N, C-alpha and C positions, 0 to 999 in steps of 0.2 A: 527621476520620473521616467518610467519606461513606457507605460501604456497611456494612450490618450484617445479621445473620441470627440468628433465634432457633433455637437448637439444642434446647432444652427449654423448656416453659412458654410463656406468652403475653406478648409484648411488642408494643406498637403505637406508631406515630409520632403525636405530639401537638404540633402547631405545630413549634417548634424543639427539642422534647424527646422523650425515649423514656419510655414508661410501662409498668412491669411490672404486669400484672393478677394479683393474688393471689386468695386465697380459702381456704376450709376444705378440708382434704384428710385425712380420717381414715385411719388405717393400722392394720394388725394387727401387734401385737408378736409377733415370732417366738418369743420365749422364754415368754411367758405366754399366747399365743394370744388376747389380749384386744384389742379395738378401742381406739385411743387418738386423742386430739385432735392434729391436725397442720395444716400450712400448705402451700399450693402453693409450688413453687419454679421457678426458671428459669435458663437459661444463654444468654447472648447473646454473639456474637463479632463483632468488627469486621474490616475487610479489611486492616488494617495489621499487619505483623510487627514484633516488638519483642524486644530483647535486653538493652539496657543504657541506662538513663536514667530518665525520670520519666513516670508515668501519673497523670492526675488526672480527677476528675469532680465535679460538684455534684449533690447528691441531696436529696430531700425525702420523708419518710414521710407519706403522706396520713392514716394513722392509725398507732398503735403498739400492737402486741401482743407478748407475751412470745415470744421466739424469732425475731422479724423480723430480717432481715439484708440488707445492701446492701454488696457487696464488689467490689473490682477483681480480675479474673482475669488471671493471666499464667502462663507456663510450661505452656501448654495443649497437651498431646499427645493428647488424647482426652477424651470425657466421663467417663471413669473414671480420669483422671490429669491433675490440674492443681493449681495453687496459687492461693490468694486471700487478700486482706488488706482489712480495712475495719471496718465497724460492725456489731455484733450486739447486739440488745436482750435480753441474757441477764444473768447475774450480773456478768460482766465485759463492758464495752461495746465494746472494741476488740481485734481479734484477727488473728492470722496462722495459717493452717492450710493443709494440703494434703489432697487426696483421691486415693486409689489403690484404690478399692473400699470403703474405710473412711475416715472422717474422722480426721485426726491434728492435734491442736491443738498448735501450736509455741510460741505466745506469746499471752498475754491479759492485759490491764491495764484499769484504769479502772472505777470504780463510780459514775460520774456519772449524772444523770437525762437521758435523751434526750427531745427534744420533737418532737411531730408538727408538720408544716407549717413546720418550721424548715429553712433551707438549711444543709447541711453540705458544705464543700469538702474532698474526700478526695484526698490526694496520696500516692502510693507512689513512693519513690525507690529504685531498684535499681541499685547501682553495685558491680560486682565481686561479692563475696560478702556484701555488706551490704544489708539491707532496712531502710528508714526510713519510718515512717508519720507523716504530718501530717494533722491535722484542723483546718480553719479556720486554717491556717498555724501551728498549735501542734504542736510535736514530741511525739508520743505515745510512741513507742519506736523503738529501733534494735536490730537483731538479725542474727545470721548466717542466711543462707539454708540450709535443710536439704538441698536437692537442687541438683545442677548446673543452672545457668540455660541454657535452650535458646532459640533464636530461633524464636518462635511467635507466633500471633495472640493478641490480648488481648481482654478482654471484661468482662462483668458477671455476677456471681452474685447472685441475689435470692431471698428467701424472705419471704412475708408473707400475712397473712389479709386485708389490704386492698390497697393499691397503693403503688408507689414511683415517683417521677418523677425522671428522670436528665437533667441538662443538661450541655453543654460537656465532653463526654468527649474527651480528647486524650492522645496518647502523644508525648513529646518524646524522641527518640533521641539519646543521647550516644555519641560514638565510644568503643568499648571500649579498655581499656588492656592492653598486654602488658608484663609486668615481666621483665627479663632479669637472670639471676643468673650471674655468672662471675668468675673471678679477673681482676684488672686487670693489664695488661701489653701490650706492643706487638702480639704475635701475636693476642691475644684482642681487642684494640681493632680490628684490621683485620677480623676475623671479625664483630664486632659492627656496625661502621660499614658495611662493604661488602656484607654478606649479611643478617644477622639483622634489622637495622633496616629495610633496604630491603624485604625480603620482608613484614615485618609491616605497614609503611605501605601497600604495594601491596594488601594484603588488608584494609584498613580499620581497622587498629589504630594508636593512638598508642603510642609506645614509651618506656620509662623504664628506666634503669639507675641503681644506687644512687649512683654517683659523679657523676651529673648533678643531684643534689638541691642546692637552694640554701638550705635551712633552717638554723637555728642550733642546733637540738636535737641529740640523740643520733642517730647514723646508724642504729642498730638500730631506733629508733622509726620513722624514715623508711621503713626496709625493711619492717617489720611493716605499717605503714599502706599502703605501696604494694602489698604482696601481697594484703591485704584488698580493696583497691579495684580490683585487676586482674581481667580476665576470663580471662587466660592467663598462664602462667609458662613461660619458656624458660630452661634452665640448662645450662651447660657444666660437666661434672663431671670433666673430664680429670685435673687434678691433685687429690690428696687434700686438699681444702680444707675444714676443718670448718665454716666460715661458709657455704659453698655448700650443704653437706649439711644444715645447720640450716635454711636457707631452703627447700630442697626438702621437708624434713620438715614444715615449717609449712604450705606450700602443700598438701601431701598431706592434712594434718589438716583443711583447709578444703574438701577434695574439689574442689580447683582443677584444671582441665585443665592438664597439665604435659608439656612435651616436653624430653627430655634430649639433649644433644650430647656426643659422646665421641670423642677422637682415637684411632684404631686403634693407632698405634704405642706409645701410653702405657698403654692398658688394653684388653685384648681381651674381658674378661668383667666384667659388672657385679657389684657386691656384691649378695648375695641379697635384701636388703630393698628394693632399688629395681629389681630385675630385671624387674618387671612394667610399668614405665613405657614409654611411647613413647620410643624411643631411636634417634638417628641416629649411626652410627659413620662417621667421615670421616677422610680423609688430609689432612695439612697441606700442601696443594698447590693449584694453581689448579683442577685437576680435582676435588680434594676439596671445595673451596668450591662448585663447580658442583653437586656431589651434595647438599650441605647446602641450597643454594638450592632445588633440585628437591624434595627430600623434605620440607623445612620448609614449602614452599608446599602440598604435598599434605596434610600433617597439619593445617595451619591451615584449609584449605578444608574438610576433613572436619569439623572442629570447628564451623566457621561454618555448614555445611549440616546439622549434627546427624546426620551419618552415623555410626552406631555402630561405629567402627573397633576398639573394644575396646582392650586393652593388648597391644602387640606390639613386637618389636624388629626394626629394619630394618638390615641390614648391606650 
């Protein structure tokens, strides 16, 4: 990370580190109209975009007061809409929360005693729908992301009455995974190998289909794990296959970006409960595969660029 900019609050460069300058910040309680004790806070962003992988930083609290916080920011779409995970000197010491005009606390654990001037290595691993927090290489918690992950810049959220020093901030991007759900068979194998897999790889995804697994456990466990760890699900729902619909439903429950494929001659209208998904209707022909290639590329690029295409059906 070379370039950074303070969006709110005061940060300054100090040797090879970044220091957040905190302080007292009394505020008026809008419910009681009374002045209350508070701390200065800040938001800093780096120049690198992030979507899937690991973000880490080493931090030190120069002093520790109740309510002091140092957290990794990701999924930042504005100063009133972002997520963060890290250390907070409150009743629970480690937390994951998001801000959308109000703070929403999604996960909080740990009642240990934090120490000032001690180095804490903070690492957030974001893979598919799963967020895992490590502190000093100890796994603190693993949980589902509450919001769809966007490709955005990353940064630091800090709050303190003193100051916080941050070293060695870096984001390590991992290629996102696309999980493909479809009935097995020669026709579907051709569509998968010649079109779906090729389009996904050209757009920066590694691709996985359930029959490509090499584990010795139950295939259902492999599928559930693959959907959790994927950034995108693509499903061909042409035949009425209950396994495919189960996997689409599970992806939907995780708020996973999902694209459906459907052969026109087999089904002209979608079942009501999936009619809102992005859907590509295609003909089982060379021209039909060209349409799938074109539309699938458009959909994936929209997801990659965070263009809010909404849910719509393409015929």
